[in-house]
C-alpha positions in Angstrom: 0.0 0.0 0.0 2.8 2.4 0.9 4.7 1.5 -2.3 1.5 2.2 -4.3 1.0 5.6 -2.6 4.7 6.5 -3.2 4.4 5.4 -6.8 1.3 7.6 -7.2 3.1 10.6 -5.8 6.0 10.1 -8.2 3.7 9.8 -11.1 1.8 12.9 -10.1 5.1 14.9 -9.7 6.3 13.7 -13.1 3.0 14.6 -14.7 3.1 18.1 -13.2 6.7 18.5 -14.4 5.6 17.4 -17.9 2.7 19.8 -17.9 5.1 22.7 -16.8 7.6 21.8 -19.5 5.0 21.6 -22.2 3.4 24.9 -21.0 6.8 26.6 -21.2 7.5 25.1 -24.6 4.1 26.2 -26.0 4.5 29.7 -24.5 8.0 30.0 -25.9 6.9 28.9 -29.3 3.9 31.2 -29.2 6.2 34.1 -28.6 8.5 32.9 -31.3 5.6 32.8 -33.7 4.3 36.3 -32.7 4.6 38.9 -35.4 7.1 41.6 -34.6 6.5 45.1 -35.9 8.4 48.3 -35.3 6.6 51.6 -36.0 8.7 54.8 -36.4 6.5 57.9 -36.2 7.6 61.5 -36.7 7.5 62.5 -33.1 6.7 61.2 -29.6 5.8 64.7 -28.4 2.7 64.0 -26.3 1.4 67.5 -27.0 0.7 66.5 -30.7 -2.7 64.9 -30.7 -2.3 63.5 -34.2 0.4 61.0 -33.1 -1.4 60.1 -29.9 -4.6 59.2 -31.9 -2.5 57.2 -34.4 -0.9 55.2 -31.5 -4.3 54.3 -30.3 -5.2 52.8 -33.6 -1.9 51.0 -33.6 -2.4 49.5 -30.2 -5.9 48.4 -30.8 -4.9 46.7 -34.1 -1.9 45.1 -32.4 -4.1 43.4 -29.8 -6.7 42.4 -32.4 -4.2 40.8 -34.8 -1.8 39.4 -32.2 1.3 41.4 -33.1 4.0 42.6 -30.8 4.3 46.3 -31.8 6.8 48.8 -30.5 6.3 52.5 -31.4 9.2 54.9 -31.4 9.7 58.4 -32.7 12.0 61.4 -32.7 11.5 64.1 -30.0 10.6 66.6 -32.7 9.5 66.2 -36.3 12.5 68.2 -37.4 15.1 65.8 -35.9 15.8 63.7 -39.0 19.1 62.3 -37.7 17.3 60.8 -34.7 14.7 59.2 -36.9 17.3 57.7 -39.1 19.0 56.3 -36.0 15.7 54.8 -34.8 15.2 53.0 -38.1 18.7 51.6 -37.8 17.9 50.4 -34.3 14.7 48.7 -35.6 16.6 47.0 -38.4 19.1 45.6 -35.9 16.1 44.0 -34.0 15.1 42.1 -37.2 11.3 42.5 -36.9 8.9 41.1 -39.5 8.0 44.6 -40.6 8.9 48.3 -40.1 6.2 51.0 -40.5 7.7 54.4 -41.1 6.2 57.9 -41.1 9.2 59.7 -42.7 10.3 63.1 -41.4 12.2 63.8 -44.6 11.3 62.9 -48.2 14.9 62.5 -49.3 17.1 61.6 -46.3 15.1 58.6 -45.2 15.5 56.9 -48.5 18.9 55.2 -47.8 17.9 53.7 -44.5 14.6 52.6 -46.0 16.5 50.7 -48.7 18.5 49.1 -46.0 15.2 47.8 -44.4 14.4 46.0 -47.7 17.9 44.6 -48.1 17.7 43.3 -44.5 14.7 41.2 -45.5 12.2 43.2 -43.5 8.9 44.3 -45.0 8.6 48.1 -45.2 5.3 50.1 -45.0 4.7 53.8 -45.1 2.2 55.6 -42.9 1.2 59.3 -43.1 4.3 60.6 -44.9 6.5 58.9 -47.6 9.9 58.9 -49.1 11.3 59.5 -52.6 11.4 55.8 -53.5 8.6 53.5 -54.4 9.9 50.6 -52.3 7.2 50.1 -49.6 4.8 47.3 -49.8 2.0 49.6 -49.0 1.4 53.3 -48.1 -1.4 54.1 -45.6 -2.0 57.8 -45.5 -4.2 60.7 -46.3 -4.1 61.6 -50.0 -2.3 64.8 -49.0 -2.5 66.4 -52.5 -6.3 66.0 -52.4 -6.3 67.4 -48.9 -4.3 70.4 -50.1 -6.8 70.8 -53.0 -9.6 70.9 -50.4 -7.8 73.6 -48.4 -7.3 75.6 -51.6 -10.9 75.3 -52.7 -12.2 76.3 -49.2 -9.9 79.3 -49.2 -11.1 80.4 -52.7 -14.7 79.9 -51.5 -14.2 82.0 -48.4 -12.4 84.8 -50.3 -15.1 85.0 -53.0 -14.2 86.4 -56.4 -12.3 89.5 -55.2 -8.5 90.0 -55.8 -6.6 88.5 -52.9 -3.2 87.7 -51.4 -2.6 84.4 -49.7 0.3 83.1 -47.5 1.2 79.5 -46.6 2.9 78.3 -43.5 4.6 74.9 -43.5 6.0 73.0 -40.4 9.2 71.6 -42.0 10.8 71.9 -45.4 11.1 68.3 -46.7 8.1 66.3 -45.3 6.3 64.6 -48.2 2.9 64.9 -46.6 3.1 68.7 -46.1 4.8 69.3 -49.4 2.0 67.4 -51.2 -0.6 69.6 -49.4 1.2 72.7 -50.5 1.2 71.4 -54.1 -2.6 70.9 -53.9 -3.2 74.4 -52.5 -1.0 76.0 -55.1 -2.6 74.0 -57.9 -6.1 75.3 -57.0 -5.2 78.9 -56.1 -2.7 79.2 -59.0 -5.6 78.8 -61.4 -7.3 81.9 -60.1 -5.8 85.0 -61.7 -7.3 87.1 -58.9 -5.1 85.4 -56.3 -1.4 86.1 -55.6 0.4 83.4 -53.5 3.5 84.5 -51.5 6.6 82.4 -51.0 6.1 79.7 -48.3 6.9 80.5 -44.7 8.6 77.7 -42.6 8.1 77.1 -38.9 11.2 74.8 -38.8 9.5 72.2 -36.7 8.4 74.3 -33.7 5.0 75.5 -32.7 6.6 78.7 -31.3 8.1 79.4 -34.7 4.7 79.1 -36.3 3.5 81.7 -33.9 6.3 84.0 -34.9 5.9 83.3 -38.6 2.2 84.4 -38.4 3.3 87.7 -36.9 6.0 88.0 -39.6 3.5 87.5 -42.3 1.3 90.3 -40.9 4.4 92.6 -40.6 5.6 91.9 -44.2 2.1 91.7 -45.8 -0.4 93.7 -43.7 -2.9 93.5 -46.5 -2.8 89.7 -46.8 -6.3 88.3 -47.3 -5.8 84.6 -46.5 -3.4 82.3 -44.6 -3.3 78.5 -44.8 -1.5 76.5 -42.1 -0.5 73.0 -43.3 -0.4 70.9 -40.2 -1.4 70.6 -36.6 1.4 72.4 -34.8 1.5 75.2 -37.4 -2.3 75.6 -37.0 -1.9 75.8 -33.2 1.0 78.2 -33.1 -0.1 80.3 -36.0 -3.7 80.3 -34.7 -2.6 81.6 -31.3 -0.9 84.6 -33.0 -3.9 85.0 -35.3 -6.2 85.3 -32.3 -3.9 87.7 -30.4 -3.7 90.0 -33.5 -7.5 90.0 -33.7 -7.5 89.0 -37.4 -10.7 87.0 -37.7 -12.7 89.7 -39.4 -9.8 90.8 -41.6 -8.1 87.6 -42.8 -9.3 84.2 -43.7 -7.4 81.4 -41.9 -7.6 77.7 -42.9 -5.9 75.2 -40.7 -5.1 71.4 -40.7 -5.9 68.7 -38.1 -8.1 69.0 -35.1 -6.3 69.5 -31.7 -8.4 71.2 -29.0 -6.9 74.6 -29.6 -7.9 74.5 -33.3 -11.4 73.3 -32.5 -11.7 76.2 -30.1 -10.6 78.6 -32.8 -13.2 77.1 -35.1 -16.0 77.4 -32.5 -15.0 81.1 -31.8 -15.1 81.9 -35.6 -11.4 82.8 -35.4 -10.6 80.4 -38.2 -13.0 79.5 -41.1 -12.1 75.8 -41.6 -9.7 73.0 -40.8 -8.9 70.0 -42.9 -9.2 66.9 -40.7 -7.3 63.7 -41.3 -8.0 60.2 -39.8 -4.9 59.2 -37.8 -6.7 56.4 -35.9 -7.5 54.7 -39.2 -4.0 55.2 -40.4 -2.5 53.5 -37.3 -5.1 50.7 -37.3 -4.8 50.0 -41.0 -1.0 50.2 -41.1 -0.8 47.3 -38.6 -3.6 45.3 -40.3 -1.9 45.7 -43.7 1.5 44.7 -42.3 0.0 41.6 -40.7 -1.8 40.6 -43.9 1.3 41.0 -45.9 3.4 38.9 -43.5 0.8 36.2 -43.7 1.2 36.2 -47.5 -1.9 38.1 -48.4 -1.9 40.6 -51.3 -2.2 44.1 -49.9 -3.1 47.4 -51.7 -0.2 49.5 -52.8 -1.9 52.6 -51.5 -4.6 53.1 -48.9 -6.2 56.6 -48.8 -7.6 57.1 -45.3 -9.3 60.3 -46.4 -9.8 63.9 -45.2 -12.7 66.2 -44.4 -13.3 69.9 -44.5 -14.6 70.9 -41.1 -16.3 74.3 -40.6 -18.4 75.8 -37.8 -21.4 74.9 -39.8 -20.8 71.2 -40.0 -18.6 70.5 -37.0 -21.6 69.5 -34.8 -22.7 66.7 -37.2 -22.3 63.3 -35.5 -19.8 61.9 -38.0 -17.7 65.0 -37.7 -17.8 65.0 -33.9 -16.2 61.6 -34.0 -13.4 63.0 -36.0 -12.9 66.0 -33.8 -13.1 64.2 -30.5 -11.3 60.9 -30.9 -11.1 58.6 -27.8 -7.3 58.5 -27.7 -5.8 57.4 -24.4 -9.0 55.5 -23.4 
């Protein structure tokens, strides 16, 4: 009887050890099989709502599709060297895919080619590079978004002769450059409109504030100003309000951080072009996972943009765009 009991105990211990070993083996292999994705965004500045909303889309998709995703970014959108270093770091980790929102159209090409040569799948989100090497680009059609901004400006100005200024955030970002091309295409067709040389904020909200003041100093009779991204709209909009320009100058912004929404509600600015960063983040992960699993993915996915004015901002579909649930 004692021997039978001892034998039972030994069998039980052996069974438990076998279960533990198998559990460890399955867990390890599950981790080994997990898709690894690195996302390099333009900036990790928490004050920029666009990237916070995009990260929410990324995180939700990562959970849904079972991918291990690490998001990194430069401290500022103007720090191109830091972003290049982050891509190099991601390459060294040998993930299945790298998703890049490029800070510079030209300078990110070389390191992006290195991604491909390393056998890693490359995807572009939000802003691309001067090389058609990514498996898929998930972004706003920024040229079309610029066209919308130009058309809204022309609508707000009417048919009178007018002078228009443009403020960009950084010089060589593909997304913002495409927007400027769209704006200039529309306004350039109108012989009544003169467009000044572009003003640059050099990657800082405070510089956008100063650039708005500079425009008004150099061109006191300017009729319209278009700000081509979130931080330019925030900084430029702050100066616009302080200078009490709302009844004298038409301002069109981009994106929908709270300061810009407030300017819209107060009739300080006439419209803002709103993108869909949550969809960009979500679809970039979904597309990468599909490609890794061998599925055919679209070469380009346009996540769209919407012209928001005070007249349509309270519509339910637009409220969802203006007040995303990031951080929830």
